[in-house]
C-alpha positions in Angstrom: 20.8 -100.1 15.5 17.7 -102.6 16.6 18.6 -102.2 19.9 18.1 -98.4 19.9 15.1 -98.4 18.3 13.6 -101.1 20.7 14.6 -98.3 23.7 12.8 -95.4 21.7 9.7 -97.3 21.0 9.8 -99.7 23.8 9.9 -96.7 26.3 6.9 -94.0 25.5 8.8 -91.6 28.1 12.0 -92.0 25.6 9.9 -91.3 22.2 7.9 -88.4 24.2 11.5 -86.9 25.1 12.9 -87.4 21.6 10.2 -85.6 19.6 10.0 -82.9 22.2 13.5 -82.1 21.7 12.9 -82.5 17.9 10.3 -80.6 18.1 12.6 -77.4 20.2 15.0 -77.6 17.8 12.3 -77.4 14.9 10.6 -74.6 16.6 14.0 -72.9 17.5 15.4 -73.1 14.1 11.9 -71.5 12.4 11.9 -69.4 15.6 15.7 -67.8 14.6 14.4 -68.1 10.6 11.6 -65.5 11.2 12.9 -63.7 13.3 15.9 -62.9 10.0 13.0 -62.7 7.7 11.0 -60.2 10.3 14.1 -57.8 10.5 14.7 -57.6 6.5 11.0 -56.5 6.0 11.1 -53.9 9.1 14.2 -53.0 7.4 12.4 -52.7 3.9 9.1 -50.9 5.7 11.2 -48.5 7.4 13.2 -47.6 3.9 9.7 -47.1 2.6 8.6 -44.9 5.3 11.7 -42.9 5.0 11.1 -43.2 1.2 7.4 -41.4 1.6 7.9 -39.1 4.4 10.9 -37.5 2.2 8.5 -37.6 -1.1 5.5 -35.9 1.2 7.8 -33.3 2.4 9.3 -32.6 -1.2 5.5 -32.4 -2.4 4.8 -29.3 0.2 7.8 -27.5 -0.8 6.2 -28.3 -4.2 2.9 -26.9 -3.0 3.9 -24.0 -1.1 5.9 -22.7 -4.4 2.9 -23.3 -6.8 0.4 -21.8 -4.2 2.9 -18.6 -4.5 2.8 -18.9 -7.9 -0.6 -19.4 -8.4 -1.5 -16.1 -6.1 0.4 -14.3 -7.6 -0.8 -15.2 -11.1 -4.5 -14.3 -9.4 -3.2 -11.0 -8.4 -1.9 -10.3 -11.4 -4.7 -11.3 -13.2 -7.2 -9.2 -10.6 -5.1 -6.4 -11.8 -5.4 -6.7 -15.1 -8.9 -7.4 -15.0 -9.5 -3.9 -12.9 -7.3 -2.3 -15.5 -9.2 -3.8 -18.3 -12.7 -2.6 -16.5 -11.6 0.9 -15.6 -10.8 1.3 -19.3 -13.5 0.1 -21.0 -16.1 2.5 -17.9 -13.8 5.1 -19.0 -14.2 4.8 -22.9 -18.2 4.0 -21.9 -18.4 7.3 -19.8 -16.6 9.4 -22.9 -19.0 8.0 -25.5 -22.3 8.8 -23.3 -21.0 12.3 -22.6 -20.5 13.4 -26.0 -24.0 11.7 -26.6 -25.1 13.5 -23.9 -23.9 17.0 -25.6 -26.1 16.3 -28.7 -29.8 15.7 -29.8 -31.4 12.0 -31.0 -33.9 14.5 -32.8 -33.0 16.7 -35.0 -35.2 19.6 -34.4 -37.9 20.7 -36.8 -37.2 21.8 -40.2 -37.1 25.7 -40.9 -39.7 25.5 -43.7 -42.2 23.8 -41.9 -45.4 26.0 -40.8 -46.0 25.0 -37.5 -44.6 22.8 -35.1 -47.4 21.6 -34.0 -48.4 19.7 -37.7 -45.3 17.4 -37.1 -46.8 13.5 -36.4 -44.4 13.0 -32.5 -43.9 15.6 -29.7 -39.9 15.9 -30.3 -39.4 16.5 -26.4 -41.0 13.3 -25.3 -40.0 11.6 -28.2 -36.3 12.6 -27.5 -36.7 11.9 -23.6 -37.8 8.2 -24.8 -35.0 7.8 -27.0 -32.2 8.8 -23.8 -34.1 6.5 -21.5 -34.0 3.6 -24.4 -30.0 4.8 -25.1 -29.1 4.9 -21.0 -30.9 1.4 -20.6 -29.2 -0.6 -23.7 -25.8 1.1 -23.1 -26.2 0.0 -19.2 -27.0 -3.5 -21.1 -23.9 -3.2 -23.4 -21.1 -2.1 -20.6 -22.7 -5.4 -18.0 -21.9 -7.7 -21.1 -18.3 -6.0 -22.1 -17.6 -6.0 -18.4 -18.8 -9.7 -18.6 -16.3 -10.7 -21.9 -13.6 -9.1 -19.7 -13.8 -11.1 -17.2 -14.6 -14.1 -19.0 -11.3 -13.5 -21.3 -9.7 -13.2 -18.5 -10.9 -16.3 -17.0 -10.2 -18.5 -20.0 -6.7 -16.6 -20.0 -6.3 -18.1 -16.4 -7.2 -21.4 -17.3 -5.1 -21.7 -20.1 -2.5 -20.8 -18.1 -3.1 -22.9 -15.5 -3.3 -26.1 -17.9 -0.2 -25.1 -19.1 1.1 -25.9 -15.5 -0.6 -28.6 -14.7 0.3 -30.9 -17.8 3.9 -32.1 -17.7 5.9 -30.8 -20.6 7.6 -33.1 -22.7 
């Protein structure tokens, strides 16, 4: 054994050759082990990519279905709002027409000796009250339409919240 040790230590070329052989053997083993590790990681990565792709495609299908449902819900809500606004406007027109046929200011009492003795001009007062009624009615109609639209928006938002929250 001493003889072999003496040859190795005594000759730098043998020592260098032995070190090079050990380095190549170790490097080859490491290269092979890293290749196996790379194959395992690559396989895991490929599985991950396939899973993400499948989940993405499933999400697209769900998204398309949800968009279709949301579109139908919007169309239904829009139709409901239009119907409610049409009814509201018809009611307001009916009430306006009913008021148009009557007077706001009663005619002068028959025992009054002279209409000039009244404290106001009934035609001017009637005209002013009609203008006031028309403008107030317009404000009331705008407010009523806003209430109908707001109620529809709240109902739609509530349906959207129910859609988005997971059911237990």
